C-alpha positions, -999 to 999 in steps of 0.1 A, spaced: 0 0 0 14 34 -11 -14 59 -7 -45 51 16 -77 68 26 -111 62 41 -148 66 34 -158 104 32 -191 119 46 -201 155 37 -225 177 57 -255 181 35 -289 197 46 -282 193 82 -270 156 82 -239 136 70 -243 118 38 -217 91 24 -199 103 -7 -199 73 -30 -164 67 -42 -141 39 -56 -122 16 -35 -89 26 -52 -91 64 -47 -79 83 -17 -94 116 -13 -70 145 -9 -84 156 24 -72 124 40 -44 110 17 -20 90 38 13 81 22 41 57 29 72 77 34 90 60 3 59 66 -19 58 104 -10 96 106 -18 93 85 -51 64 107 -65 83 139 -53 54 150 -31 25 173 -41 28 195 -72 19 231 -70 -12 237 -91 -32 269 -100 -66 251 -96 -78 221 -76 -69 185 -84 -37 181 -66 -50 148 -52 -58 135 -86 -25 144 -101 -7 128 -70 -26 95 -75 -20 96 -113 17 99 -108 16 70 -82 -4 48 -105 20 54 -134 48 43 -111 29 12 -103 20 20 -67 -12 9 -50 -39 33 -39 -68 20 -16 -97 33 4 -103 14 37 -141 12 43 -137 10 81 -119 42 83 -145 72 82 -139 109 81 -164 138 81 -160 171 64 
């Protein structure tokens, strides 16, 4: 495992709702990295707009690194 994350819940209309996502995507808000992975992909890239997490995951996948969402880890935003 190189990048990991959890299930995300957003606060909508006064309650938390689960954001449906893939099991091989880690949302940028909670991306957790193995130290060697973060070094290999040279960390985050500076971008003018959003998408830093997508770029990071794309580079990791290109290098053959694994990304996973752990369903038993939940975070609220």
